[in-house]
Backbone as CSV, one residue per row, in Angstrom:
resi,resn,N_x,N_y,N_z,CA_x,CA_y,CA_z,C_x,C_y,C_z
1,LEU,18.910,30.622,-20.296,18.224,30.856,-19.353,19.088,30.377,-17.513
2,GLN,19.877,29.601,-18.041,20.684,29.203,-16.846,19.771,28.494,-15.814
3,LEU,19.146,27.210,-16.779,18.133,26.629,-15.377,18.774,25.351,-15.029
4,SER,18.166,24.930,-14.379,19.221,23.552,-13.996,19.059,22.443,-14.209
5,ALA,19.645,21.351,-14.193,19.870,19.678,-14.645,18.333,19.622,-14.895
6,VAL,17.955,19.705,-13.692,16.511,18.882,-13.107,15.528,19.612,-14.548
7,LYS,15.618,21.001,-13.783,14.274,21.737,-14.838,14.667,21.833,-16.192
8,LEU,16.032,21.653,-16.940,16.385,21.446,-18.224,15.491,19.599,-18.964
9,ALA,15.555,18.814,-17.816,14.902,17.446,-18.408,13.421,17.599,-18.104
10,GLU,12.954,18.259,-16.972,11.914,18.498,-17.166,10.837,19.011,-18.410
11,LEU,11.524,20.633,-18.946,11.515,20.822,-19.843,11.179,20.222,-21.491
12,HIS,12.626,19.315,-21.198,12.516,18.211,-22.415,11.462,18.027,-22.295
13,SER,10.942,16.668,-20.901,9.693,16.070,-21.013,8.297,16.858,-21.579
14,ASP,8.533,18.001,-21.095,6.775,18.760,-22.010,7.196,18.872,-23.110
15,LEU,8.030,19.413,-23.658,8.365,19.538,-25.186,7.741,18.432,-25.861
16,LYS,8.307,17.071,-25.164,8.077,15.900,-25.667,6.437,15.682,-25.920
17,ILE,6.004,15.771,-24.361,4.832,15.794,-24.385,3.760,16.335,-25.877
18,GLN,4.283,17.788,-25.633,3.312,18.613,-26.484,4.040,18.290,-28.315
19,GLU,5.033,17.764,-28.380,5.358,17.322,-29.904,4.377,16.252,-30.469
20,LYS,4.238,15.323,-29.327,3.311,14.155,-29.719,1.859,14.400,-29.757
21,ASP,1.549,15.546,-28.963,-0.009,16.110,-29.174,-0.400,16.698,-30.267
22,GLU,0.624,17.703,-30.767,0.656,18.681,-32.174,0.765,17.657,-33.053
23,LEU,1.510,16.252,-33.438,1.433,15.349,-34.315,0.033,15.043,-34.794
24,SER,-0.105,14.303,-32.810,-2.126,13.419,-33.218,-2.896,14.520,-33.643
25,TRP,-2.786,16.028,-33.647,-3.690,16.873,-33.868,-3.466,16.951,-35.128
26,LYS,-2.494,16.792,-35.818,-2.199,17.475,-37.303,-2.676,16.602,-37.898
27,LYS,-2.819,14.223,-37.679,-4.146,13.875,-38.523,-5.179,14.178,-37.870
28,LEU,-5.745,14.217,-37.053,-7.292,14.932,-36.819,-7.428,15.995,-37.680
29,LYS,-6.530,17.330,-37.729,-6.876,17.880,-38.649,-7.217,17.582,-40.213
30,ALA,-5.676,16.609,-40.527,-5.887,16.172,-41.933,-7.532,15.522,-42.423
31,GLU,-8.108,14.972,-41.139,-9.408,14.290,-41.199,-10.471,14.876,-41.013
32,GLY,-10.294,16.034,-41.077,-11.325,16.910,-40.956,-12.300,16.876,-39.388
33,LEU,-11.434,16.821,-38.221,-11.642,16.242,-36.846,-11.954,17.087,-35.942
34,ASP,-11.232,18.589,-36.370,-11.371,19.596,-35.989,-12.068,21.266,-36.031
35,GLU,-13.023,20.896,-36.550,-13.440,21.729,-37.755,-14.106,22.890,-36.815
36,ASP,-13.883,23.165,-35.080,-13.896,24.318,-34.732,-12.714,24.457,-33.792
37,GLY,-11.741,24.230,-34.104,-10.388,24.169,-33.520,-10.005,24.448,-32.256
38,GLU,-11.041,23.976,-31.491,-10.614,23.926,-30.179,-9.226,23.061,-29.648
39,LYS,-9.282,22.256,-30.446,-8.052,21.235,-29.763,-6.909,22.016,-30.307
40,GLU,-6.793,22.841,-31.098,-5.952,23.430,-31.807,-5.411,24.797,-30.683
41,ALA,-6.753,25.299,-30.157,-6.377,26.074,-29.167,-5.893,25.859,-28.072
42,LYS,-6.178,24.873,-27.995,-5.673,23.597,-26.596,-4.339,23.593,-26.443
43,LEU,-3.713,23.515,-27.914,-2.621,22.963,-27.943,-1.966,24.372,-27.697
44,ARG,-2.250,25.914,-28.435,-1.738,27.112,-28.364,-1.455,27.158,-26.765
45,ARG,-2.572,27.126,-25.471,-2.498,27.425,-24.452,-1.731,26.404,-23.537
46,ASN,-1.472,24.824,-23.506,-0.165,24.224,-23.352,1.103,24.868,-23.882
47,LEU,1.188,24.989,-24.962,2.322,25.677,-24.978,2.820,27.231,-24.982
48,ASN,1.861,27.769,-24.447,1.759,28.834,-23.078,2.471,29.145,-22.249
49,VAL,1.557,27.990,-21.616,1.972,27.257,-20.112,3.461,26.858,-20.388
50,ILE,3.828,26.031,-21.182,5.417,25.545,-21.064,6.300,26.712,-20.772
51,MET,6.138,27.820,-22.091,6.890,29.186,-22.281,6.805,29.733,-20.718
52,THR,5.884,30.076,-20.615,5.888,30.958,-19.301,6.517,30.219,-18.003
53,LYS,6.178,28.606,-17.980,6.717,28.249,-17.101,8.464,28.328,-16.949
54,TYR,9.047,27.968,-18.044,10.352,27.939,-17.995,10.906,29.513,-18.674
55,GLY,10.056,30.139,-18.735,10.459,31.787,-18.720,10.984,31.824,-20.372
56,LEU,10.435,31.256,-21.209,10.745,30.940,-22.674,9.850,32.141,-23.385
57,ASN,8.795,32.726,-22.967,8.033,33.926,-23.085,8.686,35.474,-23.383
58,GLY,9.564,35.150,-23.255,10.665,36.748,-23.551,10.211,37.806,-22.082
59,LYS,9.255,37.167,-21.076,9.131,38.515,-20.028,9.940,37.676,-18.367
60,LYS,10.527,38.909,-17.866,11.353,38.811,-16.730,10.607,38.357,-15.631
61,ASP,11.394,37.384,-14.889,10.417,36.806,-13.677,9.259,35.922,-13.789
62,SER,9.219,35.461,-14.979,7.989,34.303,-15.129,8.498,33.202,-15.046
63,GLN,9.818,32.639,-14.911,10.465,31.623,-14.839,9.847,30.688,-13.443
64,LEU,9.388,29.271,-12.814,9.577,28.933,-11.917,10.829,28.620,-11.329
65,VAL,11.326,29.296,-10.331,12.518,28.960,-9.912,12.682,27.560,-8.889
66,ASP,13.344,26.873,-9.486,13.344,25.500,-8.776,14.279,25.136,-7.623
67,THR,14.259,25.770,-6.595,15.212,25.927,-5.589,14.652,25.408,-4.334
68,ASN,15.103,24.133,-3.543,14.585,23.815,-2.496,15.665,24.295,-1.364
69,TYR,14.550,25.922,-0.913,15.322,26.435,0.269,15.572,25.680,1.518
70,ILE,14.875,24.400,1.707,15.203,23.766,3.367,16.865,23.642,3.289
71,LYS,17.162,22.794,1.928,18.787,22.260,1.921,19.018,23.208,2.016
72,ASP,19.093,24.012,1.510,20.465,25.109,1.559,20.612,26.426,2.390
73,GLY,19.237,26.497,3.229,18.748,27.464,3.977,18.745,28.569,3.694
74,THR,18.601,29.543,2.115,18.118,30.329,1.585,16.631,30.740,1.231
75,GLU,16.062,31.425,1.649,14.602,31.408,1.125,14.879,32.216,-0.390
76,THR,15.135,31.856,-1.488,15.306,31.969,-2.693,13.992,32.379,-3.600
77,ASP,13.219,31.236,-3.356,11.793,31.190,-4.067,10.934,31.527,-3.054
78,THR,9.635,31.973,-3.746,8.897,32.753,-2.845,7.565,32.109,-3.767
79,LEU,6.021,32.013,-2.613,5.044,31.032,-3.072,4.323,32.170,-3.945
80,ASP,4.644,33.285,-3.873,3.600,34.794,-4.579,2.147,34.988,-3.914
81,ASP,1.880,33.844,-2.807,0.777,33.842,-2.471,0.374,34.036,-0.934
82,PRO,0.107,35.400,-0.075,0.087,35.769,0.962,-0.378,34.526,1.783
83,ARG,-1.104,33.604,1.312,-1.683,32.596,2.386,-1.156,31.648,2.353
84,LEU,-0.117,31.222,1.388,0.609,29.736,1.260,1.743,30.431,2.170
85,GLU,2.274,31.953,1.383,3.400,32.314,2.509,3.302,31.859,4.298
86,LYS,2.316,32.296,4.634,1.198,32.590,6.080,1.723,30.949,6.625
87,LEU,1.167,29.882,5.590,0.799,28.239,5.975,2.043,27.926,6.106
88,TRP,2.897,28.144,5.464,4.075,27.529,4.904,5.396,28.045,6.204
89,SER,5.205,29.542,6.680,5.732,29.458,7.711,5.098,29.152,9.082
90,LYS,3.966,29.342,9.355,3.373,28.351,10.307,4.175,26.391,10.622
91,ALA,3.823,26.205,9.152,4.077,24.688,9.255,5.773,24.853,9.639
92,LYS,6.757,25.493,9.174,7.923,25.436,9.099,8.656,25.791,10.685
93,SER,7.809,26.391,11.513,7.900,26.584,13.371,7.074,25.728,13.888
94,SER,6.557,24.985,13.204,5.313,24.286,14.403,6.477,23.153,15.011
95,GLY,7.108,22.868,14.500,8.196,21.598,14.896,7.345,20.362,14.579
96,LYS,6.320,20.472,14.341,5.374,19.000,13.690,6.262,17.939,11.981
97,PHE,7.188,18.786,12.045,7.714,17.773,10.528,9.115,18.022,10.712
98,SER,9.076,16.618,10.400,10.660,15.878,10.095,11.445,17.147,9.280
99,ASP,12.697,17.053,9.285,13.202,17.448,7.585,12.908,17.158,6.594
100,GLU,12.880,15.316,6.429,12.153,15.031,5.182,10.503,15.686,4.874
101,GLU,9.908,15.566,6.102,8.707,15.922,6.067,8.699,17.239,5.561
102,LEU,9.258,18.029,5.889,9.128,19.516,5.685,9.606,19.525,4.185
103,ASP,10.624,18.583,3.278,10.841,18.512,1.993,9.952,18.369,1.184
104,LYS,8.854,17.266,1.902,7.557,16.780,1.218,6.612,17.781,0.749
105,LEU,6.729,18.636,1.589,5.727,19.584,1.889,5.991,20.954,1.010
106,TRP,6.981,21.113,1.117,7.582,22.023,0.309,7.352,21.800,-1.145
107,ARG,7.699,20.691,-1.207,7.015,19.830,-2.491,5.405,20.311,-3.216
108,GLU,4.981,19.744,-2.056,3.084,20.315,-2.437,3.208,21.501,-2.618
109,PHE,3.187,22.841,-1.507,3.816,24.230,-2.029,3.904,24.200,-3.159
110,LYS,4.744,23.925,-3.601,5.280,24.695,-4.732,4.526,23.620,-6.355
111,HIS,4.356,22.408,-5.883,3.126,22.074,-6.583,1.600,23.009,-6.689
112,HIS,1.138,23.448,-5.946,-0.175,24.034,-5.464,0.184,25.695,-6.481
113,LYS,1.354,25.780,-6.155,1.597,27.370,-6.708,2.204,27.452,-8.599
114,GLU,2.305,26.173,-8.613,2.828,25.611,-10.171,1.036,25.956,-10.880
115,LYS,0.072,25.102,-10.087,-0.976,25.226,-10.210,-2.110,26.322,-10.628
116,ILE,-1.908,27.182,-9.632,-2.429,28.647,-9.598,-1.557,29.535,-10.767
117,HIS,-0.664,28.954,-11.121,0.273,29.958,-11.889,-0.193,29.309,-13.841
118,GLU,-0.896,28.421,-13.793,-1.281,27.716,-14.805,-2.507,28.096,-14.936
119,TYR,-3.640,28.329,-13.725,-4.327,28.539,-14.191,-4.848,30.071,-14.293
120,ASN,-4.165,31.037,-14.197,-4.078,32.430,-14.692,-3.300,32.574,-15.771
121,ILE,-2.616,31.827,-16.419,-2.455,31.613,-18.106,-3.648,30.973,-18.549
122,LEU,-4.249,30.342,-18.522,-5.717,29.884,-18.780,-6.892,30.834,-18.558
123,LEU,-6.872,31.446,-17.635,-7.895,32.492,-17.109,-7.285,33.950,-18.574
124,GLU,-6.268,34.054,-18.425,-5.838,34.852,-19.460,-6.279,34.351,-21.009
125,THR,-6.214,33.675,-21.315,-6.435,33.202,-22.512,-8.121,33.125,-23.154
126,VAL,-9.098,32.862,-21.517,-10.225,32.572,-22.044,-10.720,33.898,-22.055
127,SER,-9.788,34.819,-21.372,-10.504,36.584,-21.386,-10.374,37.355,-22.696
128,ARG,-9.174,36.308,-23.342,-9.011,37.051,-24.558,-9.976,36.571,-25.689
129,THR,-10.074,34.876,-25.572,-11.151,34.794,-26.498,-12.307,35.355,-26.458
130,GLU,-12.500,35.606,-25.084,-14.245,36.269,-25.042,-13.960,38.013,-25.700
131,ASP,-12.944,38.344,-25.506,-12.763,39.852,-26.311,-12.888,39.243,-27.580
132,ILE,-12.540,38.652,-28.219,-12.670,38.104,-29.573,-14.034,37.567,-30.281
133,HIS,-14.696,37.003,-29.011,-15.978,36.695,-29.235,-17.440,37.543,-29.223
134,LYS,-16.918,38.444,-28.500,-18.040,39.869,-28.714,-17.873,40.370,-30.036
135,ASN,-17.301,40.567,-30.934,-17.074,40.667,-32.075,-17.637,39.942,-33.573
136,VAL,-17.960,38.622,-32.657,-18.293,38.165,-34.353,-19.490,38.323,-34.721
137,ILE,-20.008,37.996,-35.717,-21.194,38.574,-36.277,-21.914,37.424,-36.917
138,ASN,-21.615,36.715,-37.865,-21.958,35.480,-38.661,-22.731,34.950,-37.086
139,PRO,-23.764,34.373,-37.128,-24.643,33.465,-36.091,-23.839,32.396,-36.058
140,GLU,-23.486,31.565,-37.492,-23.000,30.064,-37.357,-21.652,30.080,-36.375
141,GLU,-20.586,30.777,-37.007,-19.440,31.218,-36.093,-20.034,31.554,-34.864
142,ASN,-20.734,32.215,-34.407,-21.519,32.366,-33.060,-21.020,31.148,-32.109
143,LEU,-22.097,30.361,-32.820,-22.297,28.877,-32.283,-21.070,28.295,-31.982
144,VAL,-19.959,27.890,-32.927,-19.060,27.463,-32.847,-18.217,28.130,-31.397
145,LYS,-18.160,29.586,-31.239,-17.195,30.057,-30.400,-18.100,29.830,-28.660
146,GLU,-19.632,30.008,-28.841,-19.884,29.411,-28.011,-19.314,28.417,-27.249
147,GLU,-19.364,27.076,-28.388,-19.119,26.028,-27.619,-17.124,25.953,-27.154
148,ILE,-16.830,26.674,-28.015,-15.152,26.523,-27.473,-15.290,27.126,-26.353
149,LEU,-15.301,28.571,-26.073,-15.921,29.172,-24.891,-16.582,28.200,-23.491
150,HIS,-17.298,27.644,-23.534,-18.197,26.322,-22.837,-17.033,25.483,-22.716
151,ASN,-16.143,25.008,-23.357,-15.100,23.854,-23.275,-14.269,24.472,-22.365
152,LYS,-13.789,25.434,-22.690,-12.700,26.503,-21.840,-13.124,26.908,-20.143
153,HIS,-14.120,27.005,-20.345,-15.065,27.239,-19.049,-15.441,25.954,-17.745
154,ARG,-15.153,25.119,-18.812,-15.371,23.690,-17.855,-14.038,23.395,-17.590
155,GLU,-12.714,23.840,-18.266,-11.524,23.574,-17.964,-11.280,24.210,-17.016
156,LEU,-11.621,25.377,-16.983,-11.311,26.533,-15.717,-11.795,26.170,-14.464
157,LYS,-12.981,25.754,-14.805,-13.699,25.260,-13.381,-13.270,23.584,-12.562
158,ASP,-12.676,22.901,-13.643,-11.768,21.442,-13.181,-10.769,22.124,-12.539
159,LYS,-10.161,23.056,-12.964,-8.825,23.874,-12.527,-8.942,24.429,-11.031
160,LEU,-10.384,25.350,-11.054,-10.062,25.810,-9.851,-10.733,24.675,-8.766
161,ARG,-11.443,23.890,-9.438,-11.646,22.810,-8.131,-10.639,21.924,-7.243
162,SER,-9.453,21.727,-8.238,-8.338,21.376,-8.217,-7.581,22.200,-6.764
163,ILE,-7.664,23.626,-7.454,-6.821,24.672,-6.507,-7.266,24.651,-4.979
164,ASN,-8.988,24.438,-5.259,-9.529,25.029,-4.217,-9.407,23.531,-2.991
165,GLN,-9.003,22.252,-3.613,-9.400,21.391,-2.782,-7.959,21.151,-2.374
166,GLY,-6.684,21.170,-3.308,-5.395,21.557,-2.750,-4.865,22.282,-1.680
167,PHE,-5.672,23.700,-1.883,-5.327,24.454,-0.650,-5.928,23.905,1.055
168,GLU,-7.526,23.271,0.404,-7.800,22.669,1.924,-6.535,21.923,2.317
169,ARG,-6.345,21.130,1.561,-5.353,20.263,1.649,-4.113,20.410,2.953
170,LEU,-3.200,21.866,1.883,-2.278,22.104,2.567,-2.565,22.652,3.709
171,ARG,-3.482,23.193,4.039,-4.311,24.464,5.513,-4.051,23.010,6.075
172,LYS,-5.015,22.052,6.080,-5.531,20.616,7.206,-3.752,20.025,7.495
173,VAL,-2.686,20.071,6.567,-1.779,19.177,6.563,-0.435,20.623,7.136
174,SER,-0.485,21.355,7.124,0.174,22.610,7.646,-0.575,22.313,9.551
175,HIS,-1.691,22.500,9.546,-1.869,22.441,11.249,-1.912,21.685,12.033
176,GLN,-1.937,20.199,11.185,-1.885,18.852,11.664,-0.646,18.328,11.890
177,GLY,-0.241,18.479,10.620,1.032,17.423,10.320,0.356,16.299,9.751
178,TYR,1.161,15.482,8.714,1.204,14.244,8.120,0.468,13.700,8.828
179,ASP,-0.966,12.646,8.078,-1.173,11.690,8.568,-0.761,10.307,8.513
180,ALA,-0.405,9.559,9.370,0.395,7.831,9.096,-0.024,7.075,8.144
181,THR,-1.881,7.442,8.480,-2.276,6.621,7.609,-2.626,6.490,6.386
182,SER,-1.938,8.270,5.947,-2.719,8.347,4.706,-2.283,7.782,3.237
183,GLU,-3.360,7.886,2.747,-3.045,6.468,1.455,-1.823,7.266,0.329
184,PHE,-1.798,8.521,-0.488,-0.853,8.545,-0.824,0.065,9.891,-0.473
185,GLU,1.035,10.167,-0.781,1.934,10.877,-0.445,2.097,12.087,-1.470
186,GLU,2.474,11.446,-2.190,2.715,12.941,-3.857,1.636,13.428,-3.910
187,PRO,1.834,15.065,-4.090,0.549,15.828,-4.246,0.118,15.727,-5.626
188,ARG,0.442,15.139,-6.786,-0.356,15.284,-7.853,-1.110,13.866,-7.444
189,VAL,-0.776,13.096,-7.199,-1.443,11.731,-6.751,-2.804,11.792,-5.847
190,ILE,-2.359,12.380,-4.878,-3.682,13.103,-3.893,-4.565,14.088,-4.777
191,ASP,-4.433,14.922,-5.815,-5.010,15.658,-6.284,-5.995,15.004,-7.023
192,LEU,-5.279,13.929,-7.684,-6.123,13.103,-8.848,-7.328,12.081,-7.930
193,TRP,-6.520,11.677,-6.759,-7.529,10.566,-6.023,-8.906,11.921,-5.208
194,ASP,-8.518,13.059,-4.830,-9.333,13.581,-4.625,-10.711,13.771,-5.727
195,MET,-10.170,14.186,-6.629,-11.094,14.461,-7.690,-11.837,13.177,-8.400
196,ALA,-11.250,12.125,-8.444,-11.607,10.713,-8.471,-12.793,10.382,-7.940
197,LYS,-12.638,10.886,-6.213,-13.546,10.645,-5.447,-14.565,11.610,-5.475
198,SER,-14.582,12.789,-6.100,-16.079,13.035,-7.029,-16.347,13.180,-7.878
199,ALA,-15.551,11.919,-8.689,-15.911,12.181,-10.383,-17.255,10.997,-10.206
200,ASN,-17.869,10.143,-11.436,-18.696,9.532,-11.771,-18.410,8.169,-11.350
201,PHE,-17.420,7.660,-10.940,-16.870,6.355,-11.011,-17.927,5.181,-10.378
202,THR,-18.041,4.117,-10.841,-18.532,2.656,-10.213,-17.191,2.676,-8.934
203,GLU,-17.861,1.904,-7.731,-16.820,1.535,-6.571,-16.035,0.349,-7.558
204,LYS,-16.129,-0.128,-8.390,-15.301,-1.489,-9.092,-14.359,0.039,-9.423
205,GLU,-14.751,0.773,-10.486,-14.014,1.613,-11.475,-12.896,2.092,-10.252
206,LEU,-13.628,3.116,-9.421,-12.887,3.415,-7.634,-11.591,2.399,-7.608
207,GLU,-11.551,1.558,-7.112,-11.064,0.764,-6.693,-9.737,0.787,-7.689
208,SER,-10.421,0.015,-8.769,-9.582,0.079,-10.168,-7.998,1.115,-10.101
209,PHE,-8.753,2.760,-9.974,-8.239,3.694,-10.427,-7.298,4.233,-8.820
210,ARG,-7.871,3.491,-7.870,-6.771,3.642,-6.850,-5.948,2.788,-7.371
211,GLU,-5.650,1.773,-7.241,-4.308,0.735,-7.900,-3.531,1.334,-9.005
212,GLU,-4.112,1.825,-9.687,-3.665,2.669,-10.777,-2.585,3.546,-9.955
213,LEU,-3.040,4.037,-9.251,-2.595,5.587,-8.564,-1.424,5.247,-8.071
214,LYS,-1.223,4.131,-7.262,-0.176,3.092,-6.169,0.971,3.150,-7.344
215,HIS,0.671,2.871,-8.086,1.936,2.626,-9.453,2.269,3.854,-10.214
216,PHE,1.354,4.679,-10.136,1.832,5.817,-10.494,2.383,6.437,-9.837
217,GLU,1.993,6.379,-8.495,2.928,7.374,-7.303,4.452,6.185,-7.384
218,ALA,4.868,5.284,-7.213,5.729,4.540,-7.445,6.570,5.021,-8.521
219,LYS,6.062,5.228,-10.342,6.868,6.012,-10.986,7.270,7.310,-10.574
220,ILE,6.310,8.005,-9.940,6.751,9.774,-9.803,7.899,9.347,-8.614
221,GLU,8.267,8.401,-7.737,9.197,8.352,-6.597,10.399,7.856,-7.496
222,LYS,10.795,7.315,-8.230,11.349,6.552,-9.058,12.136,7.681,-9.918
223,HIS,11.159,8.796,-10.141,11.321,9.781,-11.201,12.049,10.787,-10.118
224,HIS,11.660,10.906,-8.774,12.503,12.148,-7.772,13.828,11.032,-7.486
225,HIS,14.168,10.165,-7.322,15.374,9.389,-7.174,16.327,9.772,-8.255
226,TYR,16.072,9.747,-9.512,17.008,10.302,-10.627,16.894,11.314,-10.694
227,GLN,16.040,12.427,-10.405,16.189,13.504,-10.387,17.273,14.407,-9.271
228,LYS,17.387,13.540,-7.975,17.801,13.983,-6.971,19.571,13.832,-7.330
229,GLN,19.654,12.030,-7.841,21.065,12.103,-8.593,21.681,12.334,-9.563
230,LEU,20.684,13.074,-10.181,21.169,13.837,-11.316,21.520,15.336,-11.169
231,GLU,20.998,15.946,-10.088,21.616,17.144,-9.932,23.288,16.884,-9.118
232,ILE,22.957,15.764,-7.958,24.146,15.494,-7.493,25.252,14.936,-8.583
233,SER,24.766,14.524,-9.502,26.111,14.380,-10.383,26.294,15.547,-11.375
234,HIS,25.459,16.627,-11.567,25.933,17.953,-12.150,26.664,18.317,-11.284
235,GLN,26.300,18.339,-9.918,27.432,19.254,-9.218,28.668,19.160,-9.083
236,LYS,28.590,17.372,-8.798,29.931,17.009,-8.907,30.894,17.201,-10.220
237,LEU,29.821,17.204,-11.325,30.736,17.519,-12.828,31.459,18.878,-12.361
238,LYS,30.963,19.722,-12.225,31.465,21.159,-12.127,32.351,21.128,-11.642
239,HIS,32.580,20.554,-9.953,33.561,20.537,-9.512,34.829,19.790,-9.922
240,ILE,34.867,18.915,-10.647,35.856,17.950,-11.306,36.404,18.536,-12.381
241,GLU,35.266,19.500,-13.359,35.988,20.258,-14.210,36.947,21.325,-13.881
242,GLY,36.895,21.820,-12.657,37.866,22.315,-12.103,39.181,22.066,-11.663
243,THR,39.352,20.682,-11.698,40.633,19.672,-11.067,41.685,19.378,-12.371
244,GLY,41.052,19.622,-13.565,42.033,19.216,-14.701,42.197,17.605,-15.133
245,ASP,41.702,17.014,-13.907,41.824,15.350,-14.600,40.889,14.796,-15.449
246,LYS,41.574,14.842,-16.605,40.463,14.067,-17.807,39.757,12.994,-17.239
247,ASP,40.646,11.882,-17.339,40.043,10.300,-17.038,38.370,10.720,-15.935
248,HIS,39.230,11.190,-15.079,37.712,11.484,-13.903,36.743,12.232,-14.635
249,LEU,36.819,13.206,-15.494,36.000,14.053,-15.749,34.875,13.198,-16.894
250,ASN,35.387,12.856,-17.847,35.199,11.547,-18.862,34.442,10.717,-18.047
251,ARG,34.444,9.869,-16.861,33.936,8.956,-16.375,32.423,9.680,-15.848
252,ASN,32.195,10.869,-15.079,31.795,11.400,-14.762,30.815,12.049,-15.267
253,LYS,31.359,12.501,-16.715,30.415,13.122,-18.137,29.386,11.821,-18.552
254,GLU,30.297,10.741,-18.492,29.466,9.721,-19.022,28.011,9.178,-17.714
255,LYS,28.423,9.560,-16.915,27.382,8.979,-15.746,26.362,10.126,-15.910
256,TYR,26.772,11.430,-15.836,25.583,12.730,-16.016,24.995,12.329,-17.173
257,ALA,25.622,11.891,-18.894,24.509,11.719,-19.461,23.534,10.576,-19.529
258,MET,24.243,9.598,-18.652,23.185,8.198,-18.303,22.159,9.031,-17.331
259,LEU,22.187,9.604,-16.426,21.000,9.702,-15.291,20.280,10.935,-15.853
260,GLU,20.695,11.767,-17.189,20.273,13.179,-17.609,19.129,12.329,-18.545
261,GLU,19.433,11.105,-19.483,18.740,10.332,-20.360,17.478,9.992,-19.382
262,LYS,17.772,8.899,-17.790,17.030,8.215,-17.277,16.008,9.319,-17.308
263,THR,16.162,10.579,-16.402,15.461,11.401,-15.595,14.535,12.072,-16.896
264,LYS,15.161,12.455,-18.258,14.044,12.684,-19.243,12.899,11.701,-19.743
265,GLU,13.467,10.349,-19.836,12.726,9.518,-19.958,11.426,8.969,-18.615
266,LEU,11.547,9.112,-18.002,10.912,8.881,-16.728,9.825,10.207,-16.337
267,GLY,10.867,11.411,-16.180,10.176,12.868,-16.832,9.147,12.405,-17.579
268,TYR,9.209,12.107,-18.940,8.048,12.175,-20.292,6.738,11.047,-19.763
269,LYS,7.339,9.688,-19.321,6.517,8.545,-18.745,5.698,9.231,-17.661
270,VAL,6.288,9.600,-16.747,5.125,10.445,-15.728,4.121,11.424,-16.086
271,LYS,4.849,12.458,-16.841,3.685,13.227,-17.444,2.473,13.047,-18.770
272,LYS,2.861,12.045,-19.132,2.000,11.319,-20.057,0.903,10.361,-19.496
273,HIS,1.395,10.086,-17.916,0.679,9.156,-17.342,-0.217,9.897,-16.612
274,LEU,0.036,10.575,-16.330,-0.734,12.108,-15.420,-1.600,12.779,-16.290
275,GLN,-1.209,12.945,-18.044,-1.993,13.539,-18.785,-3.005,12.400,-18.679
276,ASP,-3.044,10.823,-18.867,-3.880,10.359,-19.165,-4.724,9.821,-18.222
277,LEU,-4.209,10.180,-16.899,-5.524,9.708,-15.407,-6.309,11.609,-15.759
278,SER,-5.798,12.387,-15.992,-6.595,13.514,-15.460,-7.495,13.452,-16.516
279,SER,-7.383,13.126,-18.176,-8.581,12.876,-18.700,-9.271,11.956,-18.875
280,ARG,-9.303,10.932,-17.946,-10.156,9.670,-17.456,-11.317,10.573,-16.153
281,ILE,-10.436,11.746,-15.389,-11.080,11.860,-14.519,-12.012,12.762,-14.784
282,SER,-11.294,13.567,-15.936,-12.324,15.270,-16.289,-13.464,14.847,-17.301
283,GLN,-13.221,13.225,-17.634,-14.662,12.929,-18.533,-15.490,12.416,-17.679
284,GLY,-15.657,11.864,-16.629,-16.365,11.284,-15.162,-16.873,12.714,-14.965
285,LEU,-16.226,14.093,-14.639,-16.868,15.174,-13.939,-17.505,15.527,-14.738
286,GLN,-17.405,15.714,-15.946,-18.183,15.900,-17.032,-19.586,14.968,-17.314
287,HIS,-19.391,13.618,-16.818,-20.527,12.681,-16.748,-21.246,13.287,-15.396
288,ASN,-20.663,13.620,-14.377,-21.596,14.543,-13.538,-22.351,15.479,-13.716
289,GLU,-21.707,16.246,-14.184,-22.528,17.559,-14.673,-23.891,17.422,-15.612
290,LEU,-23.367,16.461,-16.522,-24.806,16.165,-17.021,-26.024,15.513,-16.713
């Protein structure tokens, strides 16, 4: 697939979480705790998202290209949405952003693109389930299917709410620039904080959540640092391979292996933490609906 070193590390983290979730589900199933098959269906959806995200589903052009075209000056990645393309073009030419801020903003745009991509995969899965649901005749099975569909629609609603909030934020930042007093900078943390404020948390719980988000953001920044170091090391390794200096090559291979392992480990921790935080917010939002 010719994935970059960083994308390979990301794929490793996603698959590690998927494997852990599948092992947990097997224990639940053995105890008879997934009778309606909803948890199994969610695992399949998650695996479908991973396969589509990294181009493992056999379809061309489904892979999310990981190219930062601020640094190399070539716009090889697209945002697949005219509204996002227009916003990004305005922000780039506005003069309101430093190179570092443009880099950060581009990460926000890419994150938003991934959210839309995952929403569309889920929407397609729900549509297929609804088609199957129409052909169910057994009344008892019908009730189970209704509950599964209800959960999926709630998941879709949560994702759509996050997409709408994210787009509003991008629109605001693109027009006004970054707010120096802004509480958080990382797109995923901003998403979580916006959703947490809409959830059914007490002031004390919200304050505790805010502190946890600060720790989470620091963890993400550390992961970004290692991702950059890994990419630099990968480029250096490719350069040294052409020189034929074996000692130099072996030293750099060791450094690359260390950086790759650290990037994978941090990537897993970040994604697991994100999963846990998202789950807590989702429970709070569901409580609101009740």
